[in-house]
N, C-alpha and C positions, 0 to 999 in steps of 0.2 A: 504494500500500500504506500502511495506517495504522501509524504508528509510536507505540509506547507509551513514554513517558518517566516516570521516577520523580522525584518531588519530593524534593529534598535538604533542604528546609526542615524543621527540627525543630518539632513542635507541643508546646505547653505547656498545662498544666492551667489552666483559666479561674479557678480559685480560689487554689490554692497556688503555681502557677507552675512546678511540677516538670515535667521532660520526660516526654512520653508515649511509651511504648514502642510503635513502629509495628507490632510483631508481636503485640501483645496487644489484644484487643477490636476494636471496629469502626474502620474507617478514618476515619470522620467524628466520632469521639468528642471531647468537649471537656474532660472532667474525668478525674482519676485513678480515681475510684471514686464510689460512691453518696454517701459522706460528703462529699466535696468538692462534688458537685453540690448536695446538700441545703444545705450551709453557704453556698454562693454565692447560691442563691435566697433563703435566709433573710436573709442580709446585705442583699441588694438590697431585699427587702420592708421591712426595718427602716429603711433609708435613705429609702424612699418615704414611710413613715408613722411618724415618731418617737413619736407619742402611743401608737400600738399597741405599739411596742417598750417604752415606759415602763411601760405597764400589764402587759404580759407579764412584765417583770422583777419587778414587785411581786407578781404571782401566783406566780411561781417562788420568790421569797423566802418568801412565805407557806407554800407547799408544803413547802419545806425545814424551816421552823420547826415546822410541824404534824407532819411525819414524825419529826423528832428528839424532839419532846415525847411523841408517842405511843409511841415505842420506849423512852423512859426509865422509864416507870412501869407497874405492873400495871393500875391504874385511872388513866388520864391526866386528872387534874383539875388545872387551873392557875389561879392568880390572874390576873385580867385584866391587872393592871399588869406582871406578869412577862412575859406575852406581848408587851405593848407595848414593854417594855425590850429584848426580843429583836429588835424591829423589825417585829413583826407589824402588819399594817394590816387592821382590821376592816371597812374600807370596800370592800374588793375581794374578790370570791368568784366562782366560776364557776356555782353553782347553789344554789337553795334548795329543800329538801325538808322540808315541815312546819316544825318549829322549828329545823332544822339548816341551817347555811350550809356549803357545800362549796367547797373549793379543790381542784379535780380530784377525786381519790378519797379525800381526807381531809375530814372534816367537824367542825364544832364547834357547841355550843349552850350556853346558860346552864345551869350545874349547879344542884343544889338549894340550895347556899349562894349568898348574894349576892356578886356580882363574881367568881365562879368559872366557869371554862369547862371543859366536858367535851369531849375530843377523841376522835373515832371514826375508824375506817378503813373506808371503804365503807359499804354499807347493812347489812351483817351485824351490825355493832356496834350499830346503832340498835335492832334487834330484841332484842338481849340487853343493853340498857343497864343499868348498875348501879343 
């Protein structure tokens, strides 16, 4: 007769180390939830290729700056030097569409005045540009 024995060894999350409740989820799960799974794989990927992690950090910083600047004004036109002082890097972007450089869903282009940058959100603002 086959005898079933329960393992008394407690399993822990592969990312945060918390104990996994044996009564919740699959018996072979390795993470608390999707967030821990995502964070673990993301951390592993960054450790494998630090240059990609560095570039992603610059893109994320650019996105934060563009988001804040776009929200600050009715017509978000900024002096190029102001954006540079905020830490913006004009060398990194995710897409070019015509005269617009995009960092994910925020874009920018040279405004009508010299050394001024117009910030837009998505493609809709391009159609209704001031």
